[in-house]
C-alpha positions as CSV (number, residue, x, y, z in Angstrom):
1,M,0.0,0.0,0.0
2,T,1.5,3.3,-1.0
3,G,1.3,6.6,0.8
4,D,-1.9,8.4,0.9
5,K,-2.3,12.1,1.8
6,E,-5.6,11.4,3.3
7,S,-4.1,9.0,5.9
8,P,-3.7,10.8,9.2
9,T,-0.2,10.7,10.7
10,C,-0.4,8.9,14.1
11,P,2.7,9.4,16.2
12,F,1.1,7.6,19.1
13,D,3.4,9.5,21.5
14,Y,0.8,10.4,24.1
15,S,2.4,10.2,27.6
16,E,0.0,11.8,30.0
17,A,0.1,9.4,33.0
18,L,-2.3,6.5,32.2
19,D,-4.8,8.6,30.3
20,F,-5.9,7.0,27.1
21,D,-4.4,8.4,23.9
22,P,-7.1,10.8,22.4
23,V,-5.8,10.0,18.9
24,L,-6.4,6.4,19.3
25,A,-9.7,7.0,21.0
26,N,-10.9,9.0,18.0
27,L,-9.8,6.2,15.6
28,M,-11.8,3.7,17.7
29,R,-15.0,5.7,17.0
30,R,-14.9,5.0,13.2
31,D,-17.3,2.5,11.7
32,A,-14.5,0.8,9.8
33,P,-10.8,0.3,10.0
34,A,-8.8,3.5,9.3
35,R,-5.7,3.9,7.2
36,I,-3.0,5.6,9.1
37,R,0.6,6.8,8.6
38,L,3.2,5.9,11.4
39,P,6.5,7.7,12.0
40,Y,8.6,5.1,10.2
41,G,8.0,2.8,7.3
42,E,7.4,3.1,3.5
43,A,3.7,2.7,3.5
44,D,0.4,3.4,5.3
45,A,-1.4,0.7,7.3
46,W,-4.9,-0.3,8.2
47,L,-5.7,0.1,11.9
48,V,-8.1,-2.4,13.5
49,T,-9.4,-1.6,16.9
50,G,-12.6,-3.5,17.9
51,F,-12.1,-6.6,20.0
52,D,-13.8,-9.0,17.6
53,A,-12.1,-7.5,14.6
54,V,-8.7,-7.7,16.3
55,K,-9.4,-11.3,17.2
56,H,-10.2,-12.0,13.6
57,V,-6.9,-10.4,12.3
58,T,-4.8,-12.3,14.8
59,T,-6.3,-15.6,13.7
60,D,-6.8,-15.1,10.0
61,Q,-4.0,-16.9,8.1
62,R,-4.4,-14.6,5.1
63,L,-2.9,-11.9,7.2
64,S,0.8,-12.8,7.7
65,R,3.4,-11.5,10.1
66,A,6.2,-13.5,8.4
67,A,5.4,-11.6,5.1
68,I,6.5,-8.3,6.5
69,I,10.2,-9.4,6.7
70,G,12.2,-7.7,4.0
71,H,9.8,-4.7,3.9
72,D,10.2,-1.3,5.4
73,Y,7.0,-1.8,7.3
74,P,5.1,0.9,9.2
75,R,6.2,1.1,12.8
76,L,6.9,3.4,15.8
77,T,10.7,2.9,16.1
78,A,13.5,3.8,13.7
79,E,15.0,0.3,13.9
80,P,12.5,-2.6,13.9
81,I,12.6,-4.2,17.4
82,V,11.8,-7.7,16.2
83,S,14.4,-9.9,14.6
84,P,13.6,-11.7,11.3
85,E,14.1,-15.0,13.1
86,S,11.8,-14.1,16.0
87,I,8.8,-16.3,16.9
88,N,6.9,-13.0,16.8
89,V,7.1,-12.9,13.0
90,M,6.5,-16.6,12.4
91,D,3.2,-17.9,10.9
92,P,1.6,-21.2,11.6
93,P,2.4,-24.1,11.4
94,H,6.0,-23.1,12.0
95,S,5.1,-20.7,14.9
96,S,2.7,-23.3,16.4
97,R,5.5,-25.9,16.5
98,V,8.0,-23.6,18.2
99,R,5.3,-22.3,20.6
100,Q,4.2,-25.8,21.6
101,L,7.8,-26.8,22.4
102,A,8.9,-23.6,24.1
103,S,5.7,-23.4,26.2
104,Q,6.6,-26.6,28.0
105,A,9.0,-24.5,30.1
106,F,6.0,-22.2,31.2
107,T,3.3,-24.6,32.3
108,Q,1.5,-23.5,35.5
109,Q,3.3,-26.3,37.4
110,R,6.7,-25.2,36.1
111,V,6.0,-21.6,37.1
112,D,4.7,-22.6,40.5
113,G,8.1,-24.3,41.0
114,M,9.8,-21.0,40.1
115,R,7.7,-18.8,42.4
116,H,10.0,-19.2,45.4
117,R,12.8,-17.7,43.4
118,I,10.6,-14.7,42.5
119,V,9.6,-14.2,46.1
120,R,13.2,-14.4,47.2
121,L,14.3,-11.8,44.6
122,A,11.4,-9.5,45.5
123,D,12.0,-9.7,49.3
124,L,15.7,-8.9,48.8
125,L,14.8,-5.8,46.8
126,L,12.1,-4.7,49.3
127,D,14.6,-5.4,52.2
128,E,16.9,-2.9,50.5
129,M,14.2,-0.3,50.0
130,E,13.1,-0.7,53.7
131,E,16.7,-0.4,55.0
132,K,17.2,2.8,52.9
133,G,14.0,4.3,54.4
134,P,11.4,6.6,52.8
135,P,11.1,8.3,50.5
136,A,12.2,5.7,48.0
137,D,11.8,5.3,44.2
138,L,9.7,2.2,43.6
139,V,10.8,2.1,39.9
140,K,14.4,1.7,41.0
141,Y,13.9,-0.7,43.8
142,L,11.2,-3.0,42.4
143,S,9.5,-2.3,39.1
144,T,12.6,-2.2,36.9
145,T,14.8,-4.5,38.9
146,L,12.5,-7.4,39.8
147,P,11.5,-8.3,36.2
148,Q,15.1,-7.9,34.9
149,H,16.5,-10.0,37.7
150,T,13.8,-12.6,37.4
151,V,14.0,-13.2,33.6
152,L,17.8,-13.0,33.6
153,D,18.1,-15.3,36.6
154,L,15.7,-17.8,35.1
155,L,17.5,-17.7,31.7
156,G,20.8,-18.5,33.5
157,V,22.5,-15.2,32.5
158,E,25.6,-14.6,34.7
159,R,25.0,-11.8,37.2
160,E,28.0,-9.7,35.9
161,D,26.2,-9.6,32.5
162,W,22.9,-8.3,33.7
163,P,23.8,-4.5,33.3
164,R,24.8,-5.2,29.7
165,M,21.6,-7.0,29.0
166,Q,19.5,-4.3,30.6
167,E,21.2,-1.4,28.6
168,A,20.8,-3.3,25.3
169,V,17.1,-3.9,25.9
170,L,16.5,-0.3,26.7
171,R,18.3,0.9,23.4
172,L,15.9,-1.3,21.4
173,L,12.8,0.5,22.8
174,V,13.7,4.1,22.1
175,V,11.7,5.8,19.3
176,D,14.2,8.6,18.3
177,A,15.5,8.3,14.8
178,H,19.0,9.0,16.0
179,N,18.9,5.8,18.0
180,K,18.7,3.5,14.9
181,D,22.4,2.5,14.8
182,A,22.6,2.0,18.5
183,A,19.4,-0.1,18.4
184,A,20.8,-2.2,15.6
185,K,24.1,-2.9,17.4
186,A,22.1,-3.8,20.6
187,K,20.1,-6.3,18.7
188,A,23.2,-7.9,17.2
189,D,25.0,-8.0,20.6
190,L,22.0,-9.7,22.2
191,T,21.6,-12.2,19.3
192,A,25.3,-13.2,19.6
193,Y,25.2,-13.4,23.4
194,F,22.2,-15.8,23.5
195,A,23.6,-17.9,20.6
196,E,26.7,-18.5,22.7
197,L,24.7,-19.1,25.9
198,V,22.6,-21.8,24.0
199,E,25.8,-23.6,22.9
200,Q,27.0,-23.6,26.5
201,R,23.7,-25.1,27.8
202,R,23.8,-27.8,25.2
203,H,27.1,-29.0,26.7
204,S,26.2,-28.2,30.3
205,P,22.5,-28.0,31.0
206,G,21.1,-26.6,34.2
207,D,17.7,-25.7,35.8
208,D,17.4,-22.5,33.7
209,L,14.7,-21.8,31.1
210,I,17.1,-22.4,28.2
211,S,17.9,-25.8,29.5
212,L,14.2,-26.6,30.0
213,M,13.3,-25.4,26.5
214,A,16.2,-27.5,25.1
215,E,14.8,-30.6,26.8
216,A,11.3,-30.0,25.4
217,R,10.1,-32.8,23.0
218,D,7.1,-33.5,20.8
219,G,7.9,-37.1,19.8
220,E,11.3,-36.8,18.0
221,D,10.9,-33.0,17.4
222,H,12.8,-30.4,19.4
223,L,14.0,-26.8,19.2
224,D,17.3,-26.3,17.3
225,D,20.1,-24.0,18.5
226,N,18.9,-21.0,16.5
227,E,15.3,-21.4,17.6
228,L,16.5,-21.7,21.3
229,A,18.6,-18.5,20.9
230,V,15.7,-16.6,19.3
231,M,13.3,-17.7,22.1
232,A,15.9,-16.7,24.8
233,L,16.2,-13.3,23.2
234,T,12.4,-12.9,22.9
235,L,12.0,-13.7,26.6
236,A,14.8,-11.3,27.6
237,L,13.1,-8.5,25.8
238,S,9.5,-9.2,26.8
239,G,10.5,-10.2,30.3
240,Q,12.0,-6.8,30.9
241,D,9.3,-4.9,29.1
242,T,5.7,-5.8,30.1
243,A,6.2,-6.7,33.7
244,T,8.5,-3.6,34.3
245,C,5.9,-1.2,33.0
246,E,3.0,-3.0,34.7
247,I,4.4,-3.2,38.2
248,S,4.9,0.6,38.2
249,N,1.5,1.3,36.5
250,I,-0.4,-1.0,38.8
251,V,1.1,0.5,42.0
252,Y,0.5,4.0,40.6
253,L,-3.2,3.1,40.1
254,L,-3.5,1.6,43.6
255,L,-1.9,4.7,45.2
256,T,-4.1,7.1,43.2
257,H,-7.3,5.1,43.6
258,P,-7.6,4.4,47.3
259,E,-10.8,2.4,46.8
260,L,-8.7,-0.2,44.8
261,E,-6.1,-0.5,47.5
262,D,-8.8,-0.7,50.2
263,H,-10.5,-3.5,48.3
264,L,-7.3,-5.5,48.0
265,R,-6.4,-5.1,51.7
266,R,-9.9,-6.3,52.6
267,R,-10.1,-9.0,50.1
268,P,-6.5,-10.1,49.2
269,E,-7.8,-13.3,47.7
270,T,-9.1,-11.3,44.7
271,L,-5.6,-10.0,43.8
272,T,-5.3,-12.0,40.5
273,D,-8.8,-10.9,39.3
274,V,-8.1,-7.3,40.2
275,L,-4.7,-7.4,38.5
276,H,-6.4,-8.7,35.2
277,E,-8.9,-5.8,35.3
278,M,-6.1,-3.3,35.8
279,L,-4.1,-4.9,33.0
280,R,-7.2,-4.6,30.7
281,Y,-7.5,-0.9,31.7
282,I,-3.8,0.2,31.5
283,P,-2.5,1.6,28.2
284,F,1.0,0.2,28.9
285,R,2.3,0.7,25.3
286,K,1.9,3.5,22.7
287,G,-0.4,2.7,19.8
288,V,0.6,-0.5,18.0
289,G,3.1,-3.2,17.7
290,I,4.1,-5.6,14.9
291,P,1.9,-5.4,11.7
292,R,0.7,-8.1,9.4
293,M,0.6,-8.1,5.6
294,A,-2.4,-9.3,3.6
295,L,-1.5,-12.3,1.4
296,E,-4.7,-11.8,-0.6
297,D,-7.6,-9.4,-0.8
298,V,-9.6,-9.4,2.5
299,E,-12.8,-7.7,3.5
300,L,-12.9,-6.7,7.1
301,D,-15.6,-4.7,8.9
302,G,-16.4,-2.8,5.7
303,A,-12.8,-2.2,4.7
304,Q,-11.4,-3.6,1.4
305,I,-7.9,-4.7,2.3
306,R,-5.8,-5.5,-0.7
307,A,-3.0,-8.1,-1.1
308,G,0.2,-6.5,0.1
309,D,-1.5,-4.0,2.5
310,F,-0.1,-3.7,6.0
311,V,-2.6,-4.2,8.9
312,H,-2.0,-3.1,12.4
313,V,-4.1,-4.1,15.4
314,S,-4.4,-2.2,18.7
315,Y,-4.7,-4.4,21.7
316,L,-5.1,-1.2,23.8
317,A,-8.2,-0.3,21.8
318,A,-9.6,-3.8,21.9
319,N,-9.3,-3.8,25.7
320,R,-11.5,-0.7,25.8
321,D,-14.2,-2.0,23.3
322,P,-17.5,-1.1,25.0
323,E,-19.3,-3.9,23.3
324,R,-17.1,-6.4,25.2
325,Y,-16.5,-4.4,28.3
326,P,-19.4,-2.2,29.5
327,K,-18.1,1.2,30.8
328,P,-14.6,0.2,29.6
329,D,-12.9,3.4,30.9
330,V,-13.8,2.4,34.5
331,I,-11.7,0.0,36.6
332,D,-14.5,-2.4,37.9
333,V,-13.1,-4.9,40.4
334,D,-16.4,-6.8,40.2
335,R,-16.3,-7.0,36.4
336,P,-16.9,-10.6,35.1
337,N,-13.6,-12.2,34.2
338,R,-13.3,-12.1,30.4
339,P,-9.9,-12.6,28.7
340,H,-8.2,-9.4,27.7
341,M,-5.5,-8.7,25.0
342,T,-2.7,-7.1,27.1
343,F,-0.6,-10.3,26.5
344,G,-1.7,-10.5,22.9
345,W,-4.1,-13.0,21.2
346,G,-4.1,-16.1,19.0
347,G,-0.9,-17.5,17.7
348,H,1.1,-14.6,19.1
349,R,-0.2,-14.5,22.6
350,C,2.8,-14.4,25.0
351,I,3.7,-18.0,26.0
352,A,5.1,-16.7,29.3
353,V,1.9,-15.4,30.7
354,P,2.0,-17.7,33.8
355,L,5.4,-16.3,34.6
356,A,4.4,-12.7,34.0
357,M,1.3,-13.1,36.3
358,A,3.5,-14.7,39.0
359,E,5.8,-11.7,38.9
360,L,2.9,-9.3,39.2
361,E,1.2,-11.3,42.0
362,V,4.5,-11.5,43.9
363,A,5.5,-7.9,43.4
364,V,2.2,-6.3,44.3
365,G,1.2,-8.8,47.0
366,R,4.5,-8.6,48.8
367,L,4.6,-4.8,48.6
368,M,1.1,-4.4,50.1
369,Q,1.9,-7.0,52.9
370,R,5.1,-5.4,53.9
371,F,4.2,-1.7,53.5
372,P,0.6,-1.3,54.8
373,G,1.0,2.5,55.0
374,L,2.4,2.9,51.4
375,K,1.6,6.2,49.6
376,L,3.0,8.5,47.1
377,A,5.7,10.9,48.3
378,V,4.7,13.5,45.8
379,P,1.4,14.8,44.3
380,P,0.4,12.6,41.3
381,D,0.9,15.4,38.8
382,E,4.5,15.6,39.8
383,V,5.2,12.0,38.7
384,R,7.3,12.0,35.5
385,W,6.4,9.6,32.7
386,D,8.5,8.0,30.0
387,Q,8.4,9.9,26.7
388,Q,11.3,8.3,24.9
389,T,10.2,4.7,24.2
390,I,7.1,2.9,23.1
391,R,6.1,2.1,26.6
392,R,3.9,3.9,29.2
393,F,5.3,4.0,32.7
394,P,6.5,6.4,35.3
395,L,10.3,7.1,35.2
396,E,10.2,7.4,39.0
397,L,7.6,6.5,41.5
398,P,8.5,8.2,44.9
399,V,6.8,6.5,47.7
400,T,6.8,6.7,51.5
401,W,5.2,4.6,54.3
């Protein structure tokens, strides 16, 4: 699809706390998918926002992620975040095979066995925060550190390499055009690092996630070295992304909505359900992620999508679809539990959801147990929010108790 002057330019750079992007909100009100122009890429894209329509796109094999490789596809970052070999740009049946094997390391039973390690890491960080005393920056002590430490610890990355991994991941998420070369180098460094780590685990397996994925079998089938390295890189990226943002965002919501915190203190057994409702509500990213390309002409909600067109979905918008979630802009702790799209949908739903939820449950649960008087140390309008990356999260979250 070539450029079109009628396609509105959508920077999707809105960063006002956890308010919903008004540009995206306006696009959601259209009767059919809109054509938009993103900051980078050679072409416009269709934007799909309704829950059922997004579900359709993510499960329609005529709309391919693999087909975008080799194209300067529409996106928010100067350097594409995803690698050509990533599971995030595979199509079935290849992606189904890799997901089935890799997901054996993330069964609920496996994650339950990892929970004590997450609790130990969280308590060490909260010990340090308590020892320093208030006020303390929760982003520094918990939100950023716990997901990084957890995923790198579980992947078996040596502790002295953690700062290098953290810096490389951050470089990949920056939207500035001047960051393109640095992001490309960071991606290459991470790819080489995990290729070497996989080779080490083949010769000397342990109890880490790479070793578990290497042991996964479906009959005689198993993941090869390249697939293992790509999965490890994907986990390192996503494991330091979603959970990092969401711990900060969830705590910010709790501390600025006293009724939510009061509810959880009165009914701690509802923690998981309340977390899911907050995950549905929070716009933790900006705009869109990885597009798909139409392999043939497709009609979708009144839009005539042609072969070769790019199609973006917005999970953020789908999570606010009023036809699925009545009063979608309200955090309703009693809302009936209906699956949301914060972790994706269909063949590209995050395989590590049990691990991500365990991190959130441990982080928020332990924080509330240990600091019953927790509150913001500054007025909410003084909290500074990230404006440099595709994520939505507070740069600092000063708290006291």
